[in-house]
DOMAR-802515 format. One record per residue (C-alpha): x, y, z; residue number from 1; residue in three letters. Coordinates in nm, 2 decimals, padded with zeros to 4 digits. Layout:
BEGIN
REC      u      v      w   i  aa
REC      X      Y      Z NUM ALA
...
***
This chain:
BEGIN
REC      u      v      w   i  aa
REC  05.44  08.33 -01.39   1 MET
REC  05.54  08.32 -01.04   2 GLN
REC  05.91  08.30 -00.95   3 MET
REC  06.05  08.10 -00.63   4 ASN
REC  06.41  08.11 -00.51   5 GLU
REC  06.59  07.80 -00.56   6 LEU
REC  06.72  07.70 -00.22   7 GLY
REC  06.93  07.98 -00.05   8 ARG
REC  07.11  08.05 -00.42   9 THR
REC  06.92  08.37 -00.52  10 GLY
REC  06.85  08.24 -00.83  11 LEU
REC  06.47  08.25 -00.92  12 MET
REC  06.32  08.00 -01.10  13 VAL
REC  05.93  07.97 -01.25  14 SER
REC  05.67  07.79 -01.04  15 GLU
REC  05.64  07.54 -01.35  16 LEU
REC  05.94  07.38 -01.51  17 CYS
REC  05.94  07.21 -01.84  18 LEU
REC  06.02  06.84 -01.84  19 GLY
REC  06.20  06.67 -02.12  20 SER
REC  06.19  06.29 -02.07  21 MET
REC  05.98  06.24 -02.38  22 THR
REC  06.20  06.41 -02.61  23 TRP
REC  06.37  06.14 -02.83  24 GLY
REC  06.13  05.87 -02.82  25 THR
REC  05.75  06.01 -02.79  26 GLN
REC  05.86  06.34 -02.94  27 ASN
REC  06.09  06.45 -03.20  28 THR
REC  06.36  06.70 -03.20  29 THR
REC  06.15  06.96 -03.38  30 ASP
REC  05.85  06.91 -03.14  31 GLN
REC  06.08  06.95 -02.86  32 ALA
REC  06.22  07.27 -02.98  33 HIS
REC  05.87  07.39 -03.04  34 ALA
REC  05.80  07.32 -02.67  35 GLN
REC  06.09  07.50 -02.53  36 ILE
REC  06.01  07.80 -02.76  37 ASP
REC  05.64  07.82 -02.63  38 MET
REC  05.74  07.76 -02.26  39 ALA
REC  05.96  08.05 -02.28  40 LEU
REC  05.74  08.27 -02.45  41 ALA
REC  05.50  08.21 -02.15  42 HIS
REC  05.73  08.29 -01.90  43 GLY
REC  05.89  07.96 -01.78  44 ILE
REC  06.28  08.01 -01.71  45 ASN
REC  06.36  07.64 -01.59  46 PHE
REC  06.42  07.34 -01.80  47 LEU
REC  06.49  06.99 -01.66  48 ASP
REC  06.66  06.69 -01.83  49 THR
REC  06.88  06.40 -01.71  50 ALA
REC  07.15  06.19 -01.88  51 GLU
REC  06.95  05.89 -01.90  52 ILE
REC  06.66  06.04 -02.07  53 TYR
REC  06.45  05.98 -02.30  54 PRO
REC  06.23  05.75 -02.13  55 VAL
REC  05.94  05.51 -02.26  56 ASN
REC  06.16  05.31 -02.28  57 PRO
REC  06.47  05.38 -02.11  58 VAL
REC  06.76  05.20 -02.31  59 SER
REC  07.14  05.21 -02.34  60 ALA
REC  07.09  05.33 -02.70  61 GLU
REC  06.90  05.64 -02.63  62 THR
REC  07.10  05.77 -02.33  63 VAL
REC  07.16  06.13 -02.35  64 GLY
REC  06.96  06.18 -02.66  65 LYS
REC  06.71  06.43 -02.48  66 THR
REC  07.03  06.62 -02.36  67 GLU
REC  07.16  06.65 -02.73  68 SER
REC  06.80  06.77 -02.84  69 ILE
REC  06.83  07.04 -02.60  70 ILE
REC  07.19  07.13 -02.69  71 GLY
REC  07.08  07.14 -03.07  72 GLU
REC  06.83  07.42 -02.95  73 TRP
REC  07.10  07.59 -02.75  74 ILE
REC  07.33  07.60 -03.04  75 ALA
REC  07.04  07.69 -03.30  76 LYS
REC  06.91  07.99 -03.08  77 THR
REC  07.20  08.11 -02.90  78 GLY
REC  06.95  08.16 -02.59  79 ARG
REC  07.15  07.99 -02.33  80 ARG
REC  07.13  08.26 -02.07  81 SER
REC  06.76  08.30 -02.11  82 ASP
REC  06.67  07.99 -01.87  83 PHE
REC  06.80  07.79 -01.59  84 ILE
REC  06.93  07.45 -01.68  85 LEU
REC  06.88  07.14 -01.48  86 ALA
REC  07.01  06.79 -01.55  87 THR
REC  07.08  06.48 -01.36  88 LYS
REC  07.36  06.20 -01.30  89 VAL
REC  07.21  05.86 -01.26  90 SER
REC  07.24  05.64 -00.95  91 GLY
REC  07.29  05.27 -00.97  92 ALA
REC  07.07  05.14 -01.25  93 ASN
REC  06.98  04.87 -01.45  94 GLY
REC  07.28  04.90 -01.68  95 GLY
REC  07.19  05.20 -01.92  96 SER
REC  07.45  05.42 -01.79  97 VAL
REC  07.81  05.34 -01.69  98 ARG
REC  07.72  04.96 -01.68  99 GLN
REC  07.49  05.04 -01.40 100 GLY
REC  07.76  05.15 -01.17 101 ARG
REC  07.60  05.47 -01.06 102 GLY
REC  07.78  05.79 -00.97 103 PHE
REC  08.10  05.82 -00.77 104 CYS
REC  08.39  06.07 -00.69 105 ALA
REC  08.58  05.88 -00.96 106 GLU
REC  08.33  05.93 -01.25 107 ASN
REC  08.15  06.24 -01.19 108 ILE
REC  08.39  06.44 -01.39 109 ALA
REC  08.33  06.22 -01.69 110 GLU
REC  07.96  06.24 -01.65 111 ALA
REC  07.96  06.61 -01.61 112 VAL
REC  08.16  06.66 -01.93 113 ASP
REC  07.94  06.42 -02.09 114 ASN
REC  07.64  06.62 -02.03 115 SER
REC  07.82  06.95 -02.10 116 LEU
REC  07.91  06.82 -02.44 117 LYS
REC  07.56  06.71 -02.53 118 ARG
REC  07.40  07.01 -02.40 119 LEU
REC  07.64  07.25 -02.58 120 GLN
REC  07.69  07.45 -02.28 121 THR
REC  07.99  07.54 -02.07 122 ASP
REC  07.78  07.51 -01.75 123 TYR
REC  07.48  07.36 -01.56 124 ILE
REC  07.29  07.54 -01.34 125 ASP
REC  07.16  07.29 -01.14 126 LEU
REC  07.32  06.93 -01.13 127 TYR
REC  07.10  06.67 -00.96 128 GLN
REC  07.18  06.32 -00.82 129 LEU
REC  06.90  06.14 -00.98 130 HIS
REC  06.86  05.86 -00.70 131 TRP
REC  07.08  05.75 -00.45 132 PRO
REC  07.33  05.44 -00.51 133 ASN
REC  07.20  05.27 -00.20 134 ARG
REC  06.84  05.27 -00.34 135 GLY
REC  06.53  05.45 -00.29 136 SER
REC  06.15  05.39 -00.19 137 TYR
REC  06.05  05.60 -00.46 138 MET
REC  05.92  05.45 -00.79 139 PHE
REC  05.67  05.23 -00.58 140 ARG
REC  05.95  05.05 -00.39 141 GLN
REC  05.77  05.20 -00.07 142 ASN
REC  05.56  04.88 -00.03 143 TRP
REC  05.85  04.65  00.07 144 ASP
REC  06.12  04.90  00.15 145 TYR
REC  06.38  04.76  00.35 146 ASP
REC  06.69  04.97  00.45 147 PRO
REC  06.85  04.71  00.70 148 SER
REC  07.08  04.60  00.44 149 GLY
REC  07.25  04.95  00.42 150 GLN
REC  07.59  05.02  00.55 151 ASN
REC  07.60  05.36  00.70 152 ARG
REC  07.96  05.43  00.74 153 ASP
REC  08.01  05.34  00.35 154 GLU
REC  07.69  05.58  00.26 155 THR
REC  07.86  05.86  00.46 156 VAL
REC  08.20  05.81  00.31 157 ALA
REC  08.05  05.80 -00.02 158 HIS
REC  07.85  06.13  00.03 159 MET
REC  08.18  06.31  00.16 160 GLN
REC  08.40  06.19 -00.15 161 ASP
REC  08.09  06.28 -00.40 162 VAL
REC  08.05  06.61 -00.24 163 LEU
REC  08.46  06.68 -00.28 164 GLY
REC  08.44  06.60 -00.65 165 GLU
REC  08.12  06.81 -00.70 166 LEU
REC  08.29  07.10 -00.52 167 GLU
REC  08.57  07.07 -00.78 168 ARG
REC  08.33  07.09 -01.07 169 GLN
REC  08.18  07.41 -00.92 170 ILE
REC  08.53  07.56 -00.87 171 ALA
REC  08.59  07.47 -01.23 172 ALA
REC  08.27  07.65 -01.34 173 GLY
REC  08.11  07.35 -01.50 174 LYS
REC  07.83  07.33 -01.23 175 ILE
REC  07.66  07.63 -01.03 176 ARG
REC  07.44  07.45 -00.79 177 HIS
REC  07.36  07.08 -00.65 178 LEU
REC  07.03  06.92 -00.59 179 GLY
REC  06.91  06.57 -00.50 180 LEU
REC  06.62  06.35 -00.63 181 SER
REC  06.42  06.02 -00.54 182 ASN
REC  06.59  06.08 -00.19 183 GLU
REC  06.47  06.02  00.16 184 SER
REC  06.45  06.26  00.46 185 ALA
REC  06.74  06.09  00.63 186 TRP
REC  06.94  06.08  00.31 187 GLY
REC  06.88  06.45  00.26 188 SER
REC  06.99  06.53  00.60 189 ALA
REC  07.33  06.35  00.56 190 MET
REC  07.39  06.51  00.26 191 TRP
REC  07.33  06.86  00.46 192 LEU
REC  07.56  06.73  00.75 193 ARG
REC  07.85  06.66  00.52 194 ALA
REC  07.81  07.01  00.37 195 SER
REC  07.79  07.14  00.70 196 GLU
REC  08.09  06.96  00.81 197 GLN
REC  08.30  07.11  00.52 198 GLY
REC  08.29  06.80  00.29 199 HIS
REC  08.15  07.02 -00.02 200 GLY
REC  07.87  07.25 -00.12 201 PRO
REC  07.52  07.24  00.01 202 ARG
REC  07.22  07.09 -00.17 203 MET
REC  06.98  07.34 -00.27 204 VAL
REC  06.66  07.12 -00.40 205 SER
REC  06.51  06.80 -00.41 206 ILE
REC  06.34  06.63 -00.71 207 GLN
REC  06.08  06.38 -00.58 208 ASN
REC  05.75  06.25 -00.71 209 GLU
REC  05.44  06.47 -00.60 210 TYR
REC  05.09  06.49 -00.70 211 SER
REC  04.74  06.49 -00.57 212 LEU
REC  04.79  06.11 -00.61 213 LEU
REC  05.12  06.07 -00.46 214 CYS
REC  05.19  06.28 -00.14 215 ARG
REC  05.46  06.07  00.03 216 MET
REC  05.65  06.41  00.07 217 PHE
REC  05.40  06.58  00.30 218 ASP
REC  05.56  06.46  00.62 219 THR
REC  05.90  06.42  00.73 220 ASP
REC  06.03  06.54  00.37 221 LEU
REC  05.81  06.87  00.39 222 ALA
REC  05.95  06.95  00.73 223 GLU
REC  06.31  06.90  00.62 224 MET
REC  06.23  07.11  00.32 225 SER
REC  06.09  07.39  00.46 226 VAL
REC  06.32  07.41  00.75 227 ASN
REC  06.65  07.35  00.55 228 GLU
REC  06.54  07.54  00.24 229 ASP
REC  06.58  07.27  00.02 230 VAL
REC  06.27  07.33 -00.21 231 GLY
REC  06.09  07.04 -00.38 232 LEU
REC  06.09  07.03 -00.77 233 LEU
REC  05.78  06.79 -00.81 234 ALA
REC  05.81  06.55 -01.10 235 TYR
REC  05.49  06.39 -01.23 236 SER
REC  05.26  06.64 -01.09 237 PRO
REC  05.00  06.51 -01.33 238 LEU
REC  05.06  06.15 -01.23 239 ALA
REC  05.17  06.04 -01.55 240 ALA
REC  04.85  06.14 -01.72 241 GLY
REC  04.61  06.02 -01.47 242 LEU
REC  04.53  06.37 -01.35 243 LEU
REC  04.46  06.48 -01.74 244 CYS
REC  04.14  06.31 -01.76 245 ASN
REC  04.33  06.11 -02.03 246 LYS
REC  04.28  05.75 -01.90 247 TYR
REC  04.00  05.53 -01.78 248 LYS
REC  04.01  05.17 -01.65 249 ARG
REC  03.96  05.06 -02.01 250 ASP
REC  04.08  05.35 -02.20 251 VAL
REC  04.41  05.41 -02.33 252 THR
REC  04.47  05.66 -02.62 253 PRO
REC  04.72  05.55 -02.88 254 LYS
REC  05.05  05.68 -02.86 255 GLY
REC  05.03  05.77 -02.48 256 THR
REC  05.26  05.68 -02.23 257 ARG
REC  05.02  05.42 -02.09 258 ARG
REC  05.01  05.26 -02.44 259 ALA
REC  05.39  05.23 -02.42 260 LEU
REC  05.42  05.16 -02.05 261 ASN
REC  05.09  04.96 -01.94 262 GLY
REC  05.12  05.03 -01.57 263 THR
REC  05.25  05.40 -01.58 264 LEU
REC  05.54  05.28 -01.38 265 GLY
REC  05.33  05.10 -01.14 266 GLY
REC  05.08  05.37 -01.08 267 ARG
REC  04.79  05.18 -01.23 268 ILE
REC  04.60  05.00 -00.94 269 SER
REC  04.24  04.88 -00.86 270 ASP
REC  04.24  05.19 -00.61 271 ARG
REC  04.37  05.46 -00.84 272 VAL
REC  04.08  05.49 -01.05 273 TRP
REC  03.82  05.59 -00.79 274 ASP
REC  04.09  05.84 -00.67 275 ALA
REC  04.13  06.01 -00.99 276 ALA
REC  03.76  06.01 -01.04 277 ALA
REC  03.72  06.20 -00.71 278 ALA
REC  03.96  06.47 -00.83 279 TYR
REC  03.80  06.48 -01.17 280 GLU
REC  03.46  06.53 -01.00 281 ASP
REC  03.60  06.82 -00.78 282 ILE
REC  03.73  07.00 -01.09 283 ALA
REC  03.42  06.93 -01.27 284 ALA
REC  03.20  07.08 -01.01 285 ARG
REC  03.40  07.40 -00.97 286 HIS
REC  03.44  07.46 -01.34 287 GLY
REC  03.81  07.38 -01.36 288 LEU
REC  04.03  07.17 -01.62 289 ASP
REC  04.18  06.90 -01.38 290 ILE
REC  04.52  06.93 -01.54 291 ASN
REC  04.52  07.31 -01.43 292 GLN
REC  04.37  07.22 -01.10 293 MET
REC  04.64  06.96 -01.04 294 ALA
REC  04.93  07.20 -01.12 295 LEU
REC  04.78  07.51 -00.95 296 ALA
REC  04.74  07.30 -00.62 297 TRP
REC  05.11  07.24 -00.63 298 CYS
REC  05.17  07.61 -00.61 299 ARG
REC  04.99  07.61 -00.28 300 THR
REC  05.21  07.37 -00.11 301 ARG
REC  05.45  07.54  00.15 302 PRO
REC  05.75  07.36  00.02 303 PHE
REC  05.71  07.38 -00.35 304 MET
REC  05.99  07.54 -00.57 305 THR
REC  05.86  07.45 -00.89 306 SER
REC  05.63  07.16 -01.06 307 ALA
REC  05.82  06.96 -01.34 308 ILE
REC  05.56  06.89 -01.61 309 PHE
REC  05.58  06.73 -01.94 310 GLY
REC  05.38  06.73 -02.27 311 ALA
REC  05.37  06.52 -02.60 312 THR
REC  05.18  06.79 -02.80 313 ASP
REC  05.14  07.16 -02.80 314 MET
REC  04.78  07.16 -02.70 315 LYS
REC  04.89  06.96 -02.37 316 GLN
REC  05.16  07.24 -02.33 317 LEU
REC  04.93  07.52 -02.36 318 GLU
REC  04.68  07.36 -02.11 319 THR
REC  04.93  07.35 -01.86 320 SER
REC  05.09  07.69 -01.91 321 LEU
REC  04.75  07.82 -01.83 322 GLY
REC  04.73  07.67 -01.49 323 SER
REC  04.94  07.98 -01.37 324 VAL
REC  04.63  08.18 -01.40 325 ASP
REC  04.40  07.95 -01.18 326 VAL
REC  04.36  08.03 -00.83 327 GLU
REC  04.20  07.78 -00.60 328 LEU
REC  03.91  07.86 -00.36 329 SER
REC  03.90  07.76 -00.01 330 ASN
REC  03.62  07.53 -00.12 331 GLU
REC  03.81  07.37 -00.38 332 VAL
REC  04.12  07.29 -00.13 333 LEU
REC  03.88  07.18  00.14 334 ALA
REC  03.72  06.93 -00.12 335 ASP
REC  04.09  06.82 -00.23 336 ILE
REC  04.18  06.75  00.13 337 ASN
REC  03.85  06.55  00.19 338 THR
REC  03.95  06.34 -00.13 339 ALA
REC  04.31  06.29  00.01 340 HIS
REC  04.18  06.14  00.31 341 LYS
REC  03.95  05.92  00.13 342 SER
REC  04.22  05.82 -00.13 343 HIS
REC  04.56  05.86  00.07 344 PRO
REC  04.77  05.63 -00.13 345 MET
REC  04.62  05.51 -00.46 346 PRO
REC  04.93  05.37 -00.59 347 PHE
***
């Protein structure tokens, strides 16, 4: 398992990170614990969660359940020091957390304490801002994104206040490092500027969606990431199962994410099927598993710190873990580039 530095922290994290967002809805506690055991046995040392998990669906009744499942595993095994633990505080949301108010300097301490209690740990290695309160173009909002209603001064003051509180949480030993999620190039730059101006700790990572089918990170965010050492933690590197040869236009296996969320969070479009088929064809022609090809490709990207993948059964998990042994040839990479130019934004 390749290890990469998390920002400028000196912490080394595995190239694959085990995601947990289905634990508590699609996966039971025992299944989740078995996944953690297998992942650590295969060299993964990085686990990602969030206060709002599980998903499918997100609901006020299940907020924090995934963190609690992880906390039960930590209490049962005593293996807290064996892995890097990342969680997230929710930005302004539909009401599932803090009545939708998001995070601010006044409520971060409570959010941190609640996560620590559920996780049954004294510290969080990476505390991430799940999405900005001002909104985000992620989650398919890019098609009609309009930032003209934002108030720059309010945003800057909010960032400075939040960093000040997060600095106090770090001083108290409750969190070690900070990261962003679903953030833009401008937003990332402003968080970094606030830190450089002395308002608080520096962001070390950014967790945004990234896969063969979703490559918005490749331009301005990539430049920010490389030059500022704010590495990408890619979520949905398998495009919610579209890169697992699982779904077809008229095929939806029972119990899968698409069976619970018919659009896969807006990823299902008329264009996506031809795009997915193009990558399936590349994998088949080169004798590769498409799941493993998609994850191995993430490893080739210059800004990649870790790809966060999830699984709803042990066979899926084992397949994804096997991607670390896959090296993509120049021919495969060339075919992938050709497919991308033909299908640049399939959803």
